[in-house]
C-alpha positions in Angstrom: -7.6 -5.7 -2.3 -5.2 -3.8 -5.0 -6.8 -1.0 -6.9 -4.2 0.3 -9.6 -6.6 2.9 -10.8 -7.0 4.5 -7.6 -3.5 6.0 -6.7 -1.7 9.0 -8.2 0.9 8.1 -10.5 2.7 4.9 -10.2 1.0 4.1 -7.0 -1.5 1.4 -6.1 -4.4 1.6 -3.3 -4.3 -1.4 -1.3 -7.0 -2.5 1.2 -7.3 -4.8 3.8 -10.9 -5.0 5.8 -11.6 -1.2 6.6 -7.8 -0.1 6.3 -6.0 1.0 3.3 -2.9 2.6 2.1 -1.1 3.6 -1.2 2.1 1.8 -2.2 4.5 2.6 -4.9 5.0 0.7 -8.2 8.7 -0.5 -7.2 10.8 -2.3 -4.8 10.2 -1.2 -1.5 12.7 -1.4 1.4 12.2 -3.3 4.8 11.3 0.0 6.8 8.5 0.8 4.3 7.1 -2.6 4.2 6.8 -2.2 8.2 4.9 1.0 7.9 2.8 -0.3 5.1 1.9 -3.5 7.3 1.2 -1.5 10.7 -1.1 0.7 8.6 -3.0 -2.4 7.4 -2.8 -3.7 10.6 -0.8 -6.8 9.6 
């Protein structure tokens, strides 16, 4: 689930199951993508 109103500034909250993280509203590099996937358990 993506919640655009839950993040600060241009960030959005992304949740998968019980895990969640905040992602920026811009292009992300592969290293950041890996960190996001790890946090979400993907």
